[in-house]
N, C-alpha and C positions, 0 to 999 in steps of 0.2 A: 444537685448534687451529679443526675444522671445526665445532664446534656453536658457537665463538664467532663464524666469518665467517657463517653459518647466523643465530645470533643480531643480528648486525652488522647484514647485508644487509638483514633484513626491518624495519629502523630507518628512518625517514623520514628526511629530509636533515639534518632541522632538527635533529633527535632524536641523526644520525651527528655532528655536529659538537659537540652540546653532550658524548656519550660521550667524544669526541677531548680536548676542552679537560679534562674531570674526570678523564682518564687522565692528560693532559699535567702537571696539576698534584699529582693525586696524584704521579706519578714525581718531582716536581721536590721537593716537599716531603719524600719518604724519601732523596731525594739530597743534601739539605740538612741533614737531620739526622743522614745517613752523615758528611758530612764533620764537621760541625762536633763530634760528639761520640765520633770517635775518638779514640785514645789517640795520645799522640805523644811519641815519645824523642830525646832531645836528650842528643849525649854531648859535652856542652862542660865548659870547667873554668868557673873562678870570672870571674867578668866584674865589674872594676873599671869603678866610676862616674868620671866626674870630679866633683872638689866643683865646687858651683855661688858665685862668687863674687857676693856682694852687697855692695849698695850700704852702706856703711859710714854713710854720713851720717844715714842714714833710722835707723837704732836709735840714736842721740844724743839 
């Protein structure tokens, strides 16, 4: 951690902002990927879908 602080503190303020933005973007991408590709287990029974009523005049 000390090495990172030394490296970060030697950067210019504009470079520090850029480094923080890049870190946040990387963290956000990893978070989105981990949420998107995690396995979801759903213990549900069969879901009965209702039948759609269609207009019989369209099919004549």
